[in-house]
C-alpha positions as CSV (number, residue, x, y, z in Angstrom):
1,M,6.9,-21.3,-16.7
2,D,3.6,-21.9,-14.9
3,Q,4.6,-23.4,-11.3
4,T,1.6,-26.0,-11.7
5,I,3.5,-27.8,-14.5
6,P,5.9,-29.7,-12.7
7,Y,3.1,-31.2,-10.5
8,L,1.1,-32.3,-13.6
9,I,4.1,-33.9,-15.2
10,C,4.6,-35.9,-12.1
11,F,1.0,-36.8,-11.9
12,N,0.7,-38.0,-15.4
13,T,4.1,-40.0,-14.8
14,F,2.5,-41.8,-11.9
15,A,-0.9,-42.1,-13.6
16,T,0.9,-43.9,-16.6
17,I,2.8,-46.4,-14.2
18,I,-0.3,-47.4,-12.3
19,F,-2.2,-47.8,-15.8
20,K,0.4,-50.1,-17.1
21,R,0.7,-52.0,-13.9
22,E,-3.2,-53.1,-14.3
23,F,-2.4,-54.4,-17.8
24,I,0.6,-56.5,-16.7
25,Q,-0.2,-59.9,-15.9
26,Y,2.1,-60.7,-12.9
27,R,1.2,-63.8,-11.1
28,N,2.5,-62.5,-7.9
29,Y,0.7,-59.2,-8.2
30,Y,1.0,-58.4,-4.3
31,S,4.5,-59.2,-4.1
32,M,7.0,-57.0,-2.0
33,R,8.6,-55.8,-5.3
34,N,5.3,-54.3,-6.6
35,L,4.5,-52.7,-3.1
36,L,7.9,-50.9,-3.3
37,F,7.3,-49.8,-6.8
38,I,4.0,-48.4,-5.8
39,L,5.4,-46.7,-2.8
40,F,8.4,-45.0,-5.0
41,A,5.6,-43.7,-7.6
42,F,3.9,-42.0,-4.6
43,S,7.2,-40.6,-3.4
44,V,7.9,-39.2,-6.9
45,L,4.3,-37.7,-6.9
46,F,4.5,-35.9,-3.8
47,S,8.2,-34.9,-4.0
48,C,7.2,-33.0,-7.2
49,A,4.1,-31.0,-5.7
50,K,4.4,-27.4,-4.8
51,P,5.5,-26.5,-1.3
52,E,2.7,-25.8,1.0
53,G,4.4,-22.9,2.6
54,F,7.6,-21.3,3.2
55,V,10.5,-22.0,5.9
56,I,12.7,-19.0,7.0
57,N,15.8,-20.1,8.7
58,G,17.2,-16.8,10.0
59,T,20.3,-15.6,11.7
60,I,20.6,-12.3,13.7
61,K,24.3,-11.3,14.2
62,G,25.1,-10.3,17.7
63,K,21.8,-11.3,19.3
64,E,21.8,-14.5,21.2
65,T,18.3,-14.4,22.8
66,G,14.9,-12.7,22.3
67,E,11.8,-12.8,20.0
68,V,11.2,-12.2,16.3
69,R,7.8,-11.9,14.8
70,L,6.9,-12.5,11.1
71,L,4.1,-10.0,9.8
72,K,1.9,-10.1,6.8
73,F,-0.4,-7.3,5.7
74,V,-4.1,-8.0,6.0
75,D,-7.0,-5.7,5.4
76,G,-5.1,-2.6,5.9
77,K,-2.8,-3.7,8.7
78,W,0.3,-5.7,9.6
79,V,-0.7,-8.9,11.6
80,T,1.6,-11.6,13.2
81,E,1.7,-14.7,10.9
82,D,4.2,-16.5,13.3
83,S,6.7,-15.8,16.1
84,A,10.0,-17.6,17.2
85,K,12.5,-17.5,20.0
86,I,16.0,-16.6,19.1
87,D,18.5,-19.2,20.2
88,K,22.2,-18.5,19.7
89,Q,21.4,-15.9,16.9
90,K,19.2,-18.5,15.2
91,F,15.4,-18.6,14.7
92,V,13.0,-20.6,12.4
93,L,9.8,-19.1,11.2
94,K,7.0,-20.4,9.0
95,G,4.1,-18.9,6.6
96,K,2.3,-19.6,3.6
97,T,1.4,-17.5,0.6
98,Q,-0.5,-18.0,-2.7
99,I,1.7,-15.5,-4.7
100,P,4.8,-14.0,-3.4
101,E,4.0,-11.0,-0.9
102,L,5.8,-8.7,1.2
103,R,6.7,-9.8,4.8
104,L,8.5,-8.1,7.9
105,I,10.5,-9.5,10.4
106,T,10.5,-7.4,13.6
107,M,12.2,-7.7,17.0
108,G,10.4,-6.1,19.8
109,P,7.8,-3.4,19.1
110,Q,9.3,-1.2,16.7
111,Q,12.7,-2.6,15.4
112,M,12.5,-3.9,11.9
113,L,15.0,-6.5,10.8
114,A,14.0,-7.4,7.5
115,Q,11.5,-6.5,4.7
116,F,11.3,-8.9,1.9
117,F,9.2,-10.9,-0.8
118,A,8.4,-14.2,0.5
119,E,7.4,-17.3,-1.7
120,N,6.8,-20.8,-0.8
121,G,9.9,-22.9,-0.2
122,S,12.8,-22.6,1.9
123,L,14.3,-18.9,2.6
124,T,17.4,-17.8,4.4
125,V,17.5,-14.5,6.3
126,E,20.7,-12.9,7.7
127,A,19.9,-10.0,9.9
128,F,21.8,-7.5,11.9
129,G,20.3,-6.0,15.2
130,D,21.8,-2.6,14.3
131,S,20.8,-2.1,10.5
132,L,18.0,-3.0,8.4
133,D,20.2,-2.4,5.3
134,K,22.5,-5.1,6.0
135,T,19.9,-7.8,5.8
136,V,20.6,-10.5,3.3
137,V,17.6,-12.7,2.0
138,K,18.0,-15.8,-0.3
139,G,15.7,-18.2,-1.8
140,S,13.2,-16.0,-3.5
141,K,13.2,-14.7,-7.0
142,S,10.7,-12.0,-6.1
143,N,12.7,-10.7,-3.5
144,D,15.7,-10.5,-5.8
145,E,13.7,-8.1,-7.9
146,F,12.6,-6.2,-4.9
147,S,16.2,-5.8,-3.5
148,V,17.4,-4.5,-6.8
149,L,14.4,-2.0,-6.9
150,N,14.9,-1.2,-3.4
151,K,18.5,-0.4,-4.0
152,E,18.2,2.0,-6.6
153,L,15.3,3.8,-4.8
154,K,17.3,4.3,-1.8
155,N,20.2,5.7,-4.0
156,I,18.0,8.1,-5.6
157,N,16.3,9.0,-2.0
158,R,19.9,9.9,-0.7
159,E,20.2,12.4,-3.6
160,I,16.6,13.7,-2.9
161,Q,17.6,14.3,0.7
162,G,21.0,16.0,-0.3
163,L,19.0,18.4,-2.5
164,Q,16.5,19.3,0.3
165,Q,19.4,19.9,2.7
166,K,21.0,22.4,-0.1
167,Y,17.5,24.0,-0.5
168,T,17.3,24.4,3.2
169,E,21.0,25.9,3.4
170,A,20.5,28.2,0.6
171,M,17.2,29.4,2.1
172,Q,19.0,30.1,5.6
173,S,21.7,32.0,3.8
174,G,19.3,33.9,1.6
175,N,20.8,32.6,-1.5
176,E,17.9,32.7,-3.9
177,D,19.8,31.3,-7.0
178,G,20.9,28.4,-4.8
179,M,17.3,27.9,-3.9
180,K,16.1,27.8,-7.4
181,K,18.8,25.3,-8.6
182,A,18.3,23.1,-5.7
183,K,14.3,23.1,-6.4
184,I,15.0,22.4,-10.1
185,D,17.4,19.5,-9.3
186,Y,15.1,18.0,-6.7
187,E,12.2,18.1,-9.2
188,A,14.3,16.2,-11.7
189,M,15.3,13.7,-9.3
190,M,11.6,13.0,-8.2
191,D,10.8,12.6,-12.0
192,N,13.7,10.2,-12.1
193,Q,12.4,8.2,-9.2
194,K,8.9,7.8,-11.0
195,V,10.5,7.1,-14.3
196,Y,12.6,4.5,-12.8
197,S,9.6,2.7,-11.2
198,K,7.4,3.0,-14.1
199,N,10.0,1.2,-16.4
200,F,10.4,-1.5,-13.7
201,I,6.7,-2.1,-13.9
202,R,6.7,-2.1,-17.8
203,E,9.8,-4.5,-17.7
204,H,8.3,-6.8,-15.0
205,P,4.6,-7.5,-15.8
206,K,4.9,-11.0,-14.3
207,S,6.6,-9.6,-11.0
208,P,4.3,-9.4,-7.8
209,V,6.5,-6.5,-6.8
210,S,5.1,-4.2,-9.7
211,P,1.5,-3.7,-8.2
212,L,3.0,-2.9,-4.9
213,I,5.0,-0.2,-6.4
214,V,1.9,1.3,-7.7
215,L,0.2,1.2,-4.3
216,M,3.6,2.7,-2.7
217,Q,4.3,5.4,-5.3
218,F,1.5,6.3,-7.5
219,A,-1.8,5.5,-5.5
220,N,-2.4,9.5,-5.2
221,E,-1.5,10.3,-8.8
222,I,-3.8,7.9,-10.8
223,N,-7.4,7.5,-11.5
224,A,-9.6,4.5,-11.8
225,H,-9.2,4.2,-15.4
226,E,-5.5,4.2,-15.2
227,I,-5.5,1.5,-12.7
228,D,-7.8,-0.8,-14.6
229,T,-5.5,-0.3,-17.6
230,L,-2.3,-1.2,-15.2
231,V,-4.3,-4.2,-13.8
232,A,-4.9,-5.4,-17.6
233,F,-1.3,-4.9,-18.3
234,L,-0.1,-7.2,-15.5
235,D,0.2,-10.8,-16.2
236,P,-2.7,-12.9,-15.3
237,S,-0.7,-15.0,-13.2
238,I,-0.4,-12.3,-10.4
239,H,-3.9,-11.2,-10.7
240,A,-4.7,-13.1,-7.4
241,S,-2.1,-10.8,-5.5
242,V,-3.2,-9.0,-2.4
243,Y,-1.6,-5.9,-4.2
244,V,-3.7,-6.3,-7.4
245,S,-7.0,-6.8,-5.0
246,E,-6.1,-3.7,-3.2
247,L,-5.6,-1.7,-6.5
248,K,-9.0,-2.9,-7.7
249,K,-10.7,-1.9,-4.6
250,M,-9.0,1.4,-4.8
251,A,-10.2,1.9,-8.4
252,D,-13.8,0.9,-7.3
253,K,-13.5,3.8,-4.5
254,M,-12.2,6.1,-7.1
255,R,-15.3,5.6,-9.1
256,L,-17.5,6.7,-6.3
257,T,-15.7,10.0,-6.4
258,E,-15.6,10.5,-10.0
259,S,-16.9,14.0,-11.4
260,G,-20.7,13.7,-12.1
261,G,-21.4,11.1,-9.6
262,V,-23.4,11.7,-6.5
263,A,-21.0,11.7,-3.4
264,P,-21.9,8.9,-1.1
265,D,-23.8,10.1,2.0
266,F,-22.5,9.7,5.4
267,T,-23.2,10.5,9.1
268,Q,-20.4,11.3,11.7
269,N,-20.3,13.2,15.0
270,T,-19.4,16.7,15.6
271,P,-16.8,17.6,18.4
272,D,-19.8,17.9,20.8
273,G,-21.0,14.5,20.0
274,K,-23.9,15.1,17.8
275,P,-24.6,13.4,14.3
276,F,-24.3,15.5,11.3
277,T,-25.3,14.2,7.8
278,L,-23.6,15.2,4.6
279,S,-26.9,15.3,2.5
280,S,-28.3,17.8,5.1
281,L,-26.3,20.4,3.2
282,R,-28.2,19.8,-0.2
283,G,-29.2,23.0,-1.9
284,K,-25.8,24.6,-1.4
285,I,-22.3,24.2,-3.1
286,V,-20.2,22.0,-0.7
287,M,-16.7,21.3,-0.3
288,V,-16.0,18.1,1.6
289,D,-12.6,18.6,3.2
290,F,-10.6,15.6,4.5
291,W,-7.9,17.1,6.9
292,A,-6.4,16.5,10.3
293,S,-4.6,18.6,13.1
294,W,-1.4,16.8,12.4
295,C,-1.3,17.4,8.8
296,G,1.1,20.2,7.9
297,P,-0.2,21.0,4.2
298,C,-3.8,20.8,5.7
299,R,-3.1,23.5,8.2
300,K,-1.2,25.5,5.6
301,E,-4.0,25.5,3.2
302,N,-6.8,26.4,6.0
303,P,-6.1,30.2,5.9
304,N,-7.0,30.3,2.1
305,V,-10.0,28.2,2.8
306,V,-11.2,30.3,5.6
307,A,-10.9,33.5,3.3
308,L,-13.0,31.8,0.6
309,Y,-15.6,30.3,3.0
310,N,-15.9,33.8,4.5
311,Q,-16.4,35.5,0.9
312,Y,-18.9,32.9,-0.3
313,K,-21.0,31.5,2.7
314,T,-23.7,34.2,2.0
315,K,-24.0,33.2,-1.7
316,G,-24.6,29.5,-0.9
317,F,-21.3,27.9,-0.2
318,D,-20.6,25.6,2.8
319,I,-18.0,23.1,3.9
320,L,-18.0,20.0,5.8
321,G,-14.6,19.1,7.3
322,V,-14.0,15.4,7.9
323,S,-10.9,15.1,10.3
324,L,-8.6,12.0,10.4
325,D,-7.5,12.8,13.9
326,R,-7.3,10.5,16.8
327,D,-6.8,13.0,19.5
328,K,-10.0,14.7,20.3
329,A,-8.5,17.6,22.2
330,A,-5.8,18.3,19.3
331,W,-8.7,18.1,16.8
332,I,-10.7,20.7,18.8
333,K,-7.7,22.9,19.3
334,A,-6.9,23.0,15.7
335,I,-10.5,24.0,14.7
336,A,-10.2,26.9,17.0
337,D,-6.6,27.9,16.4
338,D,-7.5,28.0,12.4
339,Q,-10.9,29.5,13.0
340,L,-12.7,26.8,11.2
341,T,-16.2,27.9,11.7
342,W,-18.0,25.4,9.5
343,N,-19.2,22.2,10.4
344,Q,-16.8,19.3,11.5
345,V,-17.1,15.8,12.0
346,S,-14.9,12.7,13.0
347,D,-15.0,9.1,14.4
348,L,-11.2,9.7,15.8
349,K,-10.0,6.7,14.0
350,Y,-7.1,8.1,12.2
351,W,-6.5,6.6,8.7
352,Q,-9.3,4.2,9.5
353,N,-11.8,6.9,9.6
354,E,-14.9,5.2,8.1
355,V,-15.6,7.9,5.7
356,A,-12.2,8.2,4.4
357,V,-11.9,4.4,3.9
358,K,-15.2,4.6,2.0
359,Y,-14.1,7.6,-0.1
360,G,-10.7,5.8,-0.8
361,V,-8.7,8.6,0.6
362,Q,-5.0,7.9,0.4
363,A,-3.6,11.2,1.3
364,I,-4.6,14.5,3.0
365,P,-5.6,17.3,2.4
366,F,-8.4,15.6,0.0
367,T,-11.4,17.6,-1.1
368,L,-14.5,17.2,-3.3
369,L,-16.5,20.1,-4.6
370,L,-20.1,18.9,-4.8
371,D,-23.1,21.0,-6.5
372,K,-26.5,21.7,-4.8
373,E,-27.7,18.1,-5.7
374,G,-24.7,16.5,-4.1
375,K,-23.1,15.7,-7.4
376,I,-19.2,15.9,-7.6
377,I,-17.9,18.8,-9.6
378,A,-14.3,18.6,-9.0
379,K,-11.7,16.9,-6.6
380,N,-8.8,18.5,-4.8
381,L,-9.1,22.1,-5.9
382,R,-6.8,24.4,-3.6
383,G,-5.5,27.9,-3.6
384,E,-6.2,29.8,-6.8
385,D,-7.9,27.0,-8.8
386,L,-10.6,26.6,-5.9
387,A,-11.1,30.3,-5.8
388,K,-11.7,30.5,-9.5
389,K,-14.0,27.6,-9.5
390,L,-16.1,29.3,-6.8
391,A,-16.1,32.5,-8.6
392,Q,-17.5,30.7,-11.7
393,L,-20.3,28.8,-9.6
394,L,-21.2,31.7,-7.4
395,P,-20.8,34.9,-9.2
């Protein structure tokens, strides 16, 4: 039911009372009785209005003193919404949200006590300093849905971790059959995880948890059209959710890197501090390669990229590396160690790299292949697929 309906019912009741009063000819209009009647009508009105925010009455078992913080996600980062002192294991936190959203309660710089969906009203949180899994949150229907989802995904993740362990043990012992079986079971369990999440979304189109699942689990696997379709499927009542907003932004950024469009131009500095612009490479087949020194899959792919670059650079192939590093020394060392002799740029802002944000990069390695006019030919080609494409473009 639309949450505004109780308010409207109460407002109409109050209006009827007031209008009726205007037509009743009481001689003693301003009597105390009428005054009390009016005050009562006002109290009915405001008692039925939606809560302005939420109040969390919390308990941390075994923690007598300290400080807790309530965090909310704003513009790509977690910020403090409220903080409170712990007094004899108790604390009170306050916040406000238009639509139920994920919140974190932390103690100290790294210890997370609770993650839950907050919605306006009264909430209770019972936390334990030694385990996030023991936390109990009451008073939020959205969080009840989130808890069911979280519990099932944790069970699946435990099985996935067990299969990873089996694969490692089989590899160490040279058991190829064991490795194959563990890999097949692992891939099946990963599929189960995705199927469960997709079914949750399908069964809960009105839940603000659903768009968050897409952001957390499918952001790297769907395109702009699929996001548009999903948003249209979700109930309009949650379209104002911050997570739906993020999905729309993601789709808009994905459209910037769809095949056939011109890649947005940009300029960033090379390791020696000199500005380098993407469009300066027009006239060549160019691969824009988003990577980082700390990215294992990126470093693993680099030898293949180096080989292809050396094979095709004289035929008009070039690469521009965009690093998501924040440690300049580590970036420079990785360039040297992996023998990356093409142009490299970065603003050393990690995941907030301005080009990566502009291009909607959600994971690395992430690559775009551009034609001589700067139009996007393909996305995320690696290994043999990249080799085949370059052989086709530069015979």
